[in-house]
Backbone bond lengths (Angstrom), bond angles and torsions (degrees), N, CA, C in turn:
res aa  C-N    CA-C-N  psi(-1)  N-CA   C-N-CA  omega(-1)  CA-C   N-CA-C  phi
1 M - - - 1.457 - - 1.532 104.69 -
2 R 1.349 115.53 138.76 1.556 116.36 171.61 1.505 104.17 -125.73
3 K 1.270 115.22 137.68 1.419 127.43 174.96 1.598 108.86 -73.47
4 I 1.343 117.52 129.77 1.498 117.50 178.19 1.500 104.63 -82.60
5 P 1.351 115.40 127.54 1.482 120.72 179.79 1.527 111.48 -67.46
6 T 1.349 117.02 148.63 1.460 125.27 172.95 1.522 108.12 -69.25
7 R 1.321 116.85 166.95 1.460 117.68 174.92 1.564 112.85 -59.94
8 E 1.273 114.16 -43.34 1.479 120.34 176.87 1.491 110.34 -54.76
9 R 1.393 115.71 -49.58 1.396 118.91 176.79 1.475 118.19 -62.68
10 Q 1.370 113.93 -36.34 1.505 121.01 177.11 1.572 107.34 -59.31
11 K 1.359 117.13 -41.91 1.467 117.58 177.33 1.483 112.73 -61.28
12 E 1.345 116.10 -46.34 1.417 119.32 179.86 1.615 109.07 -61.85
13 L 1.283 117.87 -38.88 1.383 119.63 179.58 1.497 115.42 -67.78
14 M 1.371 118.03 -34.30 1.450 122.50 172.91 1.514 112.42 -60.98
15 E 1.374 114.08 -42.15 1.410 120.94 175.11 1.605 110.98 -61.91
16 L 1.262 113.94 -44.72 1.478 117.09 178.59 1.508 109.58 -65.71
17 I 1.273 123.95 -45.16 1.458 125.57 175.75 1.512 111.31 -56.08
18 S 1.319 119.45 -47.81 1.429 121.60 171.38 1.504 116.51 -50.66
19 K 1.345 109.69 -46.64 1.517 115.07 -178.71 1.537 106.55 -67.18
20 Q 1.277 121.20 -48.62 1.495 125.55 178.39 1.553 110.40 -52.14
21 C 1.342 114.69 -47.81 1.513 117.06 -179.87 1.428 112.39 -63.11
22 Q 1.328 119.51 -38.16 1.490 122.98 178.89 1.480 107.06 -66.99
23 Q 1.354 118.22 -40.58 1.494 118.99 -173.98 1.598 105.12 -69.83
24 R 1.383 119.29 -33.32 1.365 121.06 -176.93 1.535 111.78 -72.35
25 I 1.336 112.70 -37.43 1.551 121.32 174.35 1.534 105.96 -59.65
26 D 1.345 117.76 -51.32 1.513 120.20 -177.26 1.521 108.45 -59.20
27 S 1.368 116.95 -44.44 1.473 119.18 179.93 1.508 112.11 -62.29
28 I 1.286 119.05 -39.67 1.537 122.71 178.35 1.499 108.47 -62.35
29 K 1.358 116.76 -44.20 1.504 121.95 179.12 1.507 108.04 -60.60
30 K 1.326 117.45 -48.19 1.457 120.59 -179.62 1.528 114.38 -61.32
31 D 1.362 112.62 -39.07 1.447 116.43 -179.39 1.541 116.13 -84.00
32 A 1.335 114.39 1.06 1.462 118.54 -173.26 1.602 108.93 -62.18
33 G 1.339 117.95 -30.20 1.486 119.97 -178.02 1.512 112.91 -87.86
34 R 1.314 117.78 -2.29 1.492 121.47 176.81 1.561 110.78 -79.95
35 C 1.289 113.46 162.64 1.486 119.68 176.42 1.532 106.08 -79.47
36 P 1.382 118.50 156.23 1.411 119.90 -179.68 1.575 109.50 -60.77
37 G 1.289 113.90 139.43 1.486 120.07 176.22 1.602 110.50 92.17
38 E 1.308 118.52 -7.81 1.412 122.37 -179.32 1.575 112.99 -83.69
39 S 1.213 118.47 -13.59 1.492 118.00 -174.32 1.545 109.26 -68.73
40 D 1.304 118.04 143.78 1.481 124.96 -175.62 1.472 110.01 -71.32
41 R 1.235 119.87 -33.07 1.551 123.57 -173.53 1.497 109.31 -127.07
42 S 1.289 116.43 142.99 1.483 122.16 170.59 1.441 110.81 -91.95
43 L 1.267 116.39 160.01 1.477 121.90 176.02 1.495 111.44 -61.54
44 D 1.344 116.05 -37.35 1.474 120.38 -179.97 1.553 107.41 -63.52
45 E 1.288 119.77 -42.09 1.486 122.10 177.85 1.548 109.43 -61.23
46 D 1.356 117.39 -41.81 1.466 119.01 179.88 1.518 110.26 -64.24
47 I 1.284 115.48 -42.36 1.540 116.79 -179.06 1.469 109.56 -66.97
48 D 1.398 119.53 -43.57 1.417 122.21 178.63 1.581 110.66 -56.65
49 S 1.277 117.20 -45.19 1.429 123.91 -174.51 1.609 104.79 -66.76
50 L 1.252 117.90 -44.53 1.494 119.98 -178.81 1.544 109.55 -66.35
51 R 1.351 119.65 -39.36 1.446 118.36 176.02 1.561 111.84 -64.31
52 Q 1.300 116.75 -34.65 1.540 116.45 179.41 1.512 109.54 -69.46
53 Q 1.336 116.47 -27.13 1.542 115.27 177.74 1.537 110.65 -80.87
54 I 1.361 117.51 -26.64 1.425 118.87 -177.32 1.529 111.04 -75.76
55 Y 1.302 118.29 -44.08 1.461 120.11 -168.47 1.518 110.97 -111.22
56 E 1.385 111.28 138.98 1.491 114.72 163.29 1.540 104.64 -84.75
57 E 1.281 112.04 124.29 1.533 117.20 -177.46 1.459 106.60 -120.75
58 V 1.380 109.96 146.89 1.497 120.47 171.53 1.549 109.63 -126.96
59 H 1.307 113.01 121.04 1.480 112.49 -179.84 1.523 105.16 -86.69
60 I 1.368 114.74 120.65 1.457 122.47 -175.43 1.534 113.48 -93.47
61 G 1.365 116.71 -21.11 1.442 115.88 178.79 1.494 111.20 160.93
62 K 1.346 115.02 -166.71 1.480 120.89 -176.03 1.597 106.39 -155.57
63 C 1.268 111.22 163.46 1.486 117.90 173.86 1.543 105.00 -149.57
64 S 1.328 109.58 150.67 1.504 121.67 173.93 1.433 106.30 -127.51
65 R 1.276 116.86 147.60 1.446 123.30 176.09 1.497 113.70 -45.96
66 G 1.298 116.35 121.71 1.514 117.99 177.49 1.448 115.14 95.63
67 W 1.337 114.75 -14.38 1.507 121.36 -178.48 1.503 111.55 -107.03
68 K 1.358 116.89 150.13 1.492 122.22 171.38 1.562 106.96 -64.35
69 F 1.257 113.97 153.13 1.477 120.49 177.09 1.484 107.72 -63.93
70 L 1.337 118.77 137.79 1.429 125.90 -179.44 1.486 107.72 -111.48
71 F 1.362 117.90 111.77 1.410 123.48 178.74 1.518 109.03 -80.08
72 A 1.341 116.02 143.45 1.499 121.83 172.81 1.562 105.24 -87.13
73 P 1.371 115.58 141.80 1.446 117.23 175.63 1.491 112.39 -73.02
74 N 1.268 115.92 119.61 1.481 122.36 173.64 1.466 114.57 -136.87
75 P 1.340 116.42 72.05 1.428 122.74 -170.77 1.535 114.50 -61.89
76 Q 1.342 117.92 -16.97 1.451 122.78 178.92 1.502 108.03 -78.04
77 F 1.342 118.64 -17.15 1.499 119.31 -177.14 1.549 110.31 -118.04
78 Y 1.280 119.92 -30.65 1.486 118.54 177.01 1.547 107.95 -157.01
79 Q 1.318 115.62 156.93 1.422 124.04 173.98 1.572 110.76 -90.77
80 E 1.284 119.93 168.96 1.377 123.98 178.29 1.515 114.55 -81.15
81 R 1.392 113.38 57.47 1.402 120.65 179.80 1.568 106.43 -140.94
82 K 1.293 112.46 151.61 1.488 116.64 -176.54 1.561 112.63 -63.70
83 D 1.358 117.81 -43.89 1.402 118.53 177.69 1.560 115.12 -59.90
84 S 1.347 113.89 -34.06 1.448 120.63 -176.47 1.547 108.66 -72.25
85 V 1.313 113.79 -44.71 1.546 117.94 177.47 1.501 113.09 -63.64
86 L 1.312 113.84 -45.03 1.473 117.97 177.03 1.537 112.06 -61.09
87 A 1.256 118.14 -40.53 1.473 120.22 177.33 1.446 111.69 -60.59
88 F 1.338 115.75 -41.47 1.468 120.52 -179.21 1.511 112.83 -66.80
89 I 1.350 116.74 -44.80 1.520 117.61 -177.26 1.481 112.49 -69.82
90 H 1.423 114.65 -17.82 1.440 118.25 177.29 1.555 111.13 -100.18
91 S 1.330 117.78 12.63 1.470 119.54 -176.90 1.515 113.04 -62.43
92 E 1.296 114.97 136.58 1.482 120.49 170.52 1.465 108.98 -63.73
93 G 1.344 115.34 136.23 1.419 120.82 174.17 1.522 112.27 92.79
94 W 1.285 117.95 5.27 1.466 123.96 177.96 1.561 109.53 -129.17
95 I 1.303 116.78 152.20 1.446 123.45 179.18 1.496 106.04 -124.89
96 L 1.330 116.79 131.40 1.515 121.93 174.98 1.483 106.86 -83.29
97 M 1.343 117.12 126.42 1.451 123.28 177.42 1.431 115.03 -117.77
98 D 1.394 121.30 147.60 1.430 120.14 174.81 1.604 108.11 -89.25
99 E 1.321 110.57 -178.54 1.513 115.82 -178.02 1.532 114.59 -60.39
100 Y 1.363 116.73 -15.27 1.482 119.23 -179.63 1.530 111.78 -98.03
101 G 1.295 118.70 5.81 1.428 120.60 -179.39 1.527 114.90 82.98
102 E 1.324 115.24 11.60 1.454 120.49 178.33 1.509 109.55 -91.77
103 S 1.337 119.52 141.71 1.404 123.41 177.26 1.527 109.10 -71.52
104 I 1.370 118.68 148.30 1.434 121.54 -178.29 1.513 106.89 -139.32
105 D 1.344 116.77 133.47 1.449 119.60 179.01 1.574 108.80 -62.57
106 P 1.366 117.21 133.08 1.443 122.36 -176.98 1.583 112.33 -57.30
107 D 1.345 115.58 -37.66 1.458 118.92 176.69 1.506 112.73 -63.98
108 K 1.287 112.58 -45.86 1.562 121.96 -179.91 1.522 107.59 -60.47
109 F 1.361 113.68 -44.09 1.527 119.23 -179.22 1.467 106.96 -61.06
110 W 1.359 122.46 -47.20 1.373 124.27 -172.00 1.539 109.60 -65.57
111 E 1.401 115.78 -41.69 1.501 118.92 179.82 1.541 110.85 -67.66
112 E 1.276 116.80 -46.83 1.460 121.22 -172.79 1.487 116.66 -76.28
113 Y 1.323 116.15 -35.94 1.491 122.06 -175.22 1.501 116.30 -103.56
114 V 1.282 117.18 -28.52 1.432 120.08 -179.90 1.510 113.76 -106.43
115 V 1.284 119.40 -54.68 1.504 120.05 -177.76 1.560 111.87 -70.25
116 S 1.297 117.59 -45.41 1.453 119.73 -177.49 1.555 111.02 -66.67
117 Q 1.290 119.30 -17.00 1.445 118.96 -177.35 1.599 110.18 -107.52
118 E 1.344 115.18 15.97 1.449 117.25 179.13 1.571 113.96 -54.46
119 K 1.306 116.86 -32.33 1.470 119.74 177.21 1.477 115.39 -92.03
120 G 1.327 118.75 11.86 1.423 124.84 179.98 1.514 110.02 -73.47
121 F 1.346 113.30 175.02 1.448 120.13 -179.13 1.474 112.57 -71.79
122 T 1.335 115.95 146.14 1.416 124.82 160.57 1.551 105.17 -113.13
123 I 1.273 121.82 168.62 1.445 121.07 179.98 1.476 109.06 -56.87
124 A 1.394 120.01 -44.78 1.440 122.92 -179.16 1.585 112.43 -58.11
125 T 1.374 112.76 -47.97 1.384 115.49 -176.14 1.586 114.45 -71.48
126 Y 1.329 114.30 -25.62 1.437 121.12 174.55 1.553 109.72 -71.53
127 Q 1.362 116.24 -38.47 1.430 117.50 171.75 1.533 112.50 -59.49
128 E 1.227 120.47 -44.70 1.486 127.73 174.14 1.512 109.13 -51.92
129 W 1.288 114.17 -54.24 1.517 120.73 177.72 1.570 113.37 -53.02
130 Q 1.399 110.93 -46.54 1.487 117.15 178.04 1.479 110.99 -60.85
131 I 1.321 117.98 -43.81 1.463 119.24 178.87 1.536 110.81 -59.96
132 Q 1.363 116.82 -44.75 1.485 121.90 -172.71 1.567 105.56 -66.93
133 H 1.329 118.32 -28.05 1.439 117.61 -172.77 1.598 107.79 -102.82
134 G 1.252 120.51 13.45 1.430 125.45 177.27 1.458 115.85 67.97
135 E 1.337 115.34 25.02 1.489 118.97 178.68 1.572 111.39 -92.96
136 T 1.261 117.07 160.05 1.454 124.86 -178.60 1.570 105.46 -81.86
137 I 1.242 118.28 130.40 1.486 124.38 177.70 1.528 108.90 -70.02
138 Q 1.347 115.36 122.18 1.471 120.12 -176.45 1.522 112.30 -128.92
139 S 1.356 120.06 39.66 1.412 122.83 -177.52 1.481 109.77 -134.45
140 R 1.359 115.54 160.56 1.481 121.59 179.23 1.505 110.28 -114.27
141 A 1.269 115.04 69.19 1.530 123.00 -171.96 1.553 113.39 -51.71
142 A 1.293 113.12 -57.82 1.494 118.75 -171.25 1.455 114.15 -54.87
143 S 1.321 114.68 -39.71 1.432 118.91 -171.77 1.508 116.09 -90.22
144 F 1.371 116.79 -12.28 1.470 122.83 -170.34 1.540 113.83 -97.87
145 E 1.271 115.87 -39.33 1.511 117.84 -173.67 1.498 111.66 -146.14
146 H 1.324 114.74 165.17 1.353 120.94 170.80 1.566 107.91 -148.63
147 E 1.398 113.33 157.47 1.496 114.51 -178.79 1.472 108.11 -118.50
148 T 1.285 117.04 139.72 1.462 124.86 -178.98 1.511 109.88 -81.13
149 A 1.334 112.61 167.14 1.440 116.71 -179.97 1.493 115.68 -61.14
150 E 1.383 116.62 -20.97 1.443 120.99 178.33 1.553 108.83 -87.05
151 G 1.260 119.10 2.00 1.495 123.00 178.93 1.521 113.96 83.65
152 L 1.362 119.25 11.80 1.434 120.76 171.12 1.460 114.00 -79.57
153 R 1.279 117.84 135.35 1.471 121.43 -176.52 1.541 109.25 -97.49
154 F 1.272 119.32 128.76 1.505 127.62 -179.40 1.514 111.82 -124.94
155 A 1.344 111.20 135.61 1.495 116.28 172.15 1.455 111.13 -73.53
156 N 1.361 119.65 146.40 1.400 123.67 178.38 1.433 114.34 -77.02
157 D 1.354 118.95 -16.02 1.406 126.21 -178.37 1.511 110.51 -133.20
158 A 1.333 119.49 140.34 1.447 120.12 -178.80 1.594 114.42 -73.49
159 D 1.403 112.54 -15.73 1.370 117.32 176.59 1.515 115.68 -97.69
160 F 1.422 112.79 83.98 1.525 115.73 -177.99 1.461 105.88 -134.41
161 S 1.388 111.07 156.95 1.454 116.83 -177.73 1.489 108.82 -131.25
């Protein structure tokens, strides 16, 4: 989720972008005499840094093919309940974004990433599948995630990959 900046904040951000662009131009001029690959920072790093300064972002979760959606714990924005999560992703002043930075409709997100994956793996059901197929169990189920009474899957720690 990205918070939409107010008009005042947009003006501040435009000034910041101008400043960042000038700093990047100055850096390119300074680095012009260096050999290729010697620069301390890449343009991608500069863009990522600027994006982080522009937007207030909240990572709400992730999904992988075949797995149920895993929500990140964000108690300051939503509780571990369907109505609370839905209220947050429909919040005015916020935009729901996918991993590629593209906006996504909250209802489409809910249908495609949460509802359609209700029968997907959890760590516990994946362990069952591994046992049935004679594979070695290689996950840390109890410490990594939990499932709510509504069937939503939440990570136990916000720092997950």
